[in-house]
C-alpha positions in Angstrom: 8.2 20.4 17.2 5.1 22.5 17.9 2.2 21.1 19.9 -0.3 23.9 19.0 -3.8 22.6 18.5 -4.9 21.9 14.9 -7.1 25.0 14.7 -4.0 27.2 15.0 -2.2 25.6 12.1 -2.4 27.6 8.9 -2.7 24.3 7.0 -5.6 23.0 9.2 -8.5 24.8 7.5 -7.6 23.1 4.2 -7.3 19.7 5.8 -10.5 20.2 7.8 -12.3 21.3 4.6 -11.0 18.3 2.7 -12.2 15.9 5.4 -15.6 17.4 5.6 -16.1 17.2 1.9 -14.7 13.7 1.5 -17.0 11.3 -0.4 -15.2 8.3 1.1 -16.5 8.7 4.7 -18.5 5.7 5.9 -17.7 3.6 2.9 -15.9 0.2 2.7 -12.5 0.2 1.1 -12.3 -3.3 -0.3 -10.6 -2.7 -3.7 -9.0 0.0 -5.8 -11.1 -1.0 -8.8 -14.0 1.3 -8.0 -11.9 4.5 -7.4 -12.8 7.4 -9.6 -10.1 10.0 -10.5 -11.8 12.6 -8.3 -11.6 10.3 -5.3 -7.9 9.6 -5.9 -7.4 13.3 -6.0 -9.2 13.6 -2.6 -7.0 10.9 -1.1 -3.7 12.4 -2.3 -4.8 15.9 -1.2 -5.8 14.8 2.3 -2.6 12.7 2.7 -0.4 15.7 1.6 -2.2 18.0 4.0 -1.9 15.5 6.8 1.8 15.4 6.3 2.1 19.1 6.4 -0.1 19.6 9.4 1.5 16.8 11.4 4.9 18.4 10.9 3.6 21.3 13.0 1.4 19.3 15.4 2.3 16.1 17.1 -1.3 15.1 17.5 -4.2 16.4 15.4 -7.5 16.2 17.3 -9.7 15.5 14.2 -10.8 12.0 15.2 -11.2 12.4 18.9 -13.3 9.6 20.3 -13.1 7.4 17.1 -11.9 3.8 17.6 -10.4 1.7 14.8 -10.4 -2.1 15.0 -7.2 -3.8 13.6 -7.7 -7.5 12.8 -4.8 -9.2 11.1 -4.8 -12.9 10.3 -1.3 -12.6 8.6 1.9 -11.0 10.0 2.4 -7.3 9.5 4.8 -4.6 10.6 4.2 -1.6 8.5 0.4 -1.8 7.7 -0.7 -2.6 11.3 1.7 -0.2 12.9 0.9 2.6 10.5 -2.9 2.3 11.1 -2.3 2.2 14.8 0.1 5.2 14.8 -2.0 7.2 12.3 -5.2 6.9 14.4 -3.3 8.0 17.5 -1.7 10.9 15.6 -5.2 12.2 14.7 -6.6 11.8 18.2 -8.3 8.4 17.7 -7.7 5.1 19.4 -7.3 1.5 18.3 -8.5 -1.9 19.4 -6.2 -4.7 18.3 -7.3 -8.2 19.2 -4.3 -10.7 19.3 -5.3 -13.4 16.9 -3.2 -15.9 18.9 -5.3 -15.3 22.0 -8.6 -14.4 20.4 -11.7 -16.6 20.1 -10.6 -17.7 16.7 -8.5 -20.3 18.6 -11.9 -21.6 19.9 -13.3 -21.9 16.5 -15.0 -18.6 16.1 -15.8 -17.7 12.5 -14.5 -14.6 10.8 -18.1 -13.3 10.5 -18.7 -13.6 14.2 -15.4 -11.9 15.0 -16.3 -9.0 12.6 -19.8 -8.7 14.1 -18.3 -8.6 17.6 -15.4 -6.2 17.0 -17.8 -3.9 15.0 -19.8 -3.4 18.2 -16.8 -1.8 19.9 -15.3 0.2 17.0 -16.1 2.8 14.3 -14.3 1.0 11.5 -12.2 -2.2 11.0 -9.0 -2.8 9.0 -8.8 -6.4 8.1 -5.9 -8.5 6.7 -6.7 -12.1 5.8 -5.1 -14.8 3.6 -8.4 -15.7 2.0 -9.0 -13.4 -1.1 -12.8 -13.4 -0.4 -12.6 -12.6 3.3 -12.9 -8.8 3.1 -16.0 -9.1 0.9 -17.6 -11.5 3.3 -16.7 -9.3 6.2 -18.3 -6.3 4.6 -21.6 -8.0 4.2 -21.9 -8.7 8.0 -20.0 -5.7 9.4 -21.9 -3.0 11.2 -19.0 -0.6 10.5 -16.8 0.1 7.4 -14.2 -2.5 6.5 -10.8 -1.4 5.2 -8.9 -4.1 3.3 -5.4 -4.4 4.7 -4.4 -7.1 2.2 -6.5 -10.1 1.0 -4.3 -13.0 0.1 -2.4 -12.4 -3.2 -5.2 -10.3 -4.7 -5.0 -6.7 -3.5 -3.6 -4.3 -1.0 -5.6 -1.1 -1.6 -4.1 1.1 1.0 -0.5 0.2 0.0 -1.5 1.1 -3.6 -2.7 4.5 -2.6 0.5 5.0 -0.5 2.6 4.1 -3.5 0.8 6.6 -5.7 1.4 9.3 -3.0 5.1 8.3 -2.9 5.6 8.7 -6.6 3.8 12.0 -6.6 5.8 13.3 -3.7 9.2 12.0 -5.0 8.8 13.0 -8.7 6.1 15.6 -8.7 3.9 13.8 -11.2 2.7 10.4 -12.3 1.8 11.1 -15.9 4.5 10.4 -18.5 6.5 8.0 -16.3 8.0 4.6 -17.1 7.3 2.3 -14.1 9.0 -1.1 -13.8 7.7 -3.8 -11.5 10.3 -6.4 -10.5 10.0 -9.7 -8.6 7.0 -11.8 -7.6 4.3 -10.3 -9.8 2.0 -13.3 -9.6 1.4 -13.1 -5.9 2.4 -9.5 -5.4 -0.9 -7.9 -4.2 0.8 -4.5 -3.8 1.7 -4.6 -7.5 -1.8 -5.7 -8.5 -3.4 -2.7 -6.7 -0.9 -0.1 -7.9 -1.2 -1.3 -11.5 -5.0 -1.0 -11.2 -4.7 2.6 -9.9 -2.3 3.5 -12.7 -5.1 3.0 -15.2 -6.0 6.6 -14.4 -2.6 7.9 -15.6 -0.6 8.1 -18.8 2.3 5.7 -17.9 4.3 2.9 -19.4 4.4 -0.3 -17.3 7.2 -2.8 -17.6 7.0 -6.2 -16.0 10.1 -8.1 -15.0 9.7 -11.4 -13.1 11.2 -14.8 -12.7 9.7 -17.6 -14.8 6.3 -18.8 -13.5 5.9 -15.7 -11.3 4.6 -13.4 -14.1 1.8 -11.1 -13.6 -1.6 -12.9 -13.9 -2.6 -13.0 -17.5 -5.9 -11.2 -17.0 -4.1 -8.3 -15.4 -1.4 -8.2 -18.1 -4.1 -8.1 -20.7 -5.8 -5.2 -19.0 -2.6 -3.2 -19.0 -2.0 -4.0 -22.7 -5.6 -3.1 -23.6 -5.0 0.3 -21.9 -2.0 0.8 -24.1 0.3 1.0 -21.1 2.3 -2.2 -21.5 6.0 -1.7 -22.2 8.6 -4.4 -21.9 8.0 -7.9 -20.3 11.1 -9.8 -19.3 12.6 -12.4 -17.0 15.7 -10.3 -16.7 16.3 -6.8 -15.3 18.2 -5.6 -18.4 20.3 -2.5 -18.7 17.7 -1.2 -21.2 14.8 -1.6 -18.7 16.8 0.0 -15.9 18.1 2.9 -17.9 14.6 3.8 -19.2 12.7 3.5 -15.9 11.6 6.5 -13.8 10.4 4.1 -11.1 11.7 0.6 -10.3 9.3 -1.1 -7.9 10.8 -4.3 -6.3 8.8 -7.0 -4.5 9.8 -9.9 -2.3 9.3 -13.5 -3.6 6.8 -14.6 -1.0 7.7 -17.9 0.6 4.3 -18.1 2.3 2.5 -18.3 -1.1 4.4 -21.4 -2.3 3.3 -25.0 -2.0 6.5 -26.2 -3.6 9.4 -24.9 -1.5 12.0 -26.3 -3.9 10.6 -23.9 -6.6 10.7 -21.1 -4.1 14.4 -21.7 -3.4 15.1 -21.8 -7.1 13.6 -18.4 -7.8 13.8 -16.4 -4.6 17.1 -14.5 -5.4 16.9 -14.6 -9.2 16.3 -10.8 -9.5 18.4 -8.5 -7.4 19.0 -4.8 -7.4 22.5 -3.9 -6.2 24.9 -1.0 -6.8 25.9 -2.5 -10.2 22.3 -2.3 -11.3 21.8 1.2 -9.9 24.7 2.6 -11.9 22.7 2.2 -15.1 19.6 4.0 -13.7 18.6 7.6 -14.3 19.9 10.1 -11.8 16.4 11.0 -10.7 15.0 7.5 -10.8 13.4 6.2 -7.6 13.6 2.7 -6.2 10.5 1.6 -4.3 9.7 -1.5 -2.3 6.6 -2.3 -0.1 8.8 -4.2 2.3 9.7 -6.5 4.0 12.7 -7.3 1.8 15.0 -10.3 1.6 17.9 -10.2 -0.8 16.1 -8.6 -3.8 17.5 -5.2 -2.8 20.9 -5.3 -1.2 21.7 -3.2 1.9 24.4 -1.3 0.0 21.7 0.3 -2.1 20.2 2.0 1.1 22.9 4.7 0.8 21.8 5.7 -2.7 19.6 8.8 -2.6 17.4 7.2 -5.2 16.4 4.4 -2.7 13.0 5.7 -1.7 11.6 2.7 0.2 12.1 4.1 3.7 10.7 7.5 2.6 7.8 5.4 1.2 7.3 3.8 4.6 7.3 7.3 6.3 4.4 8.4 4.1 2.4 5.3 5.2 1.5 7.2 8.4 -0.6 9.8 6.5 -2.5 7.6 4.0 -4.7 5.5 6.5 -6.2 8.7 7.9 -7.8 9.5 4.5 -10.6 7.0 5.3 -11.5 8.2 8.7 
């Protein structure tokens, strides 16, 4: 792979121009609710150009000297690693305090941690189990806060990644039938993506185990927009055959106070080859990962299984907010 500097890549002027004109620089990214269509277009355009440019250049020196703080109070593989790798691929650096060995073990408050790390970095990506943590952090932070997941509420960067995945895989978002399967009550990635989909002409189907339905206020918003299709507790042949995108989610054990109920519902909706045989030939199957048994390993061989391609695009999306 070429190691030419960014300035010699024929794609780089477009990427550089997009970054210079970005209206998102220096802003907090706490929620997807405030995104305007023009800003979504910016994010998708930058991510696509990042992918093209990075295929020709291992490292793009567009954030040379910039340091990103990564503070995670919940476990993460993809989100933390993608932010770390993305910063290094664009010439920046990361500072990652280990929560197990940080001063939180001595009773330091989140606010004081944010104030401290903000002195060493140019932005902070924060994941926290408390839904209100990112808003509190943004009030005291001397640098922009990027929400890497706040409890069961939102996951803005994953939502943006998911939009990019659909666009890259199917060439459009408008006119699609998108089915969400699994834990829709606590599934923050689903909440963010459904909110972003308000800007597009889509049909949204909701398929979840009993008591893990989408929160009623979010379902009502989808219905009020005229986007609500089928709601069901079963992944029926009709739903599968009419879907352009099936988006599976893990039933999240960490969100349950009653583990007996978790055991009852955790494997109640599963996508396996028998389900995939009813799907369109150009349907894509997505999953934010990690997965348990809701998508069986046999499905990995199906070309419509897009979840690892989805993961690969996660490298480009974080850089949009540099």
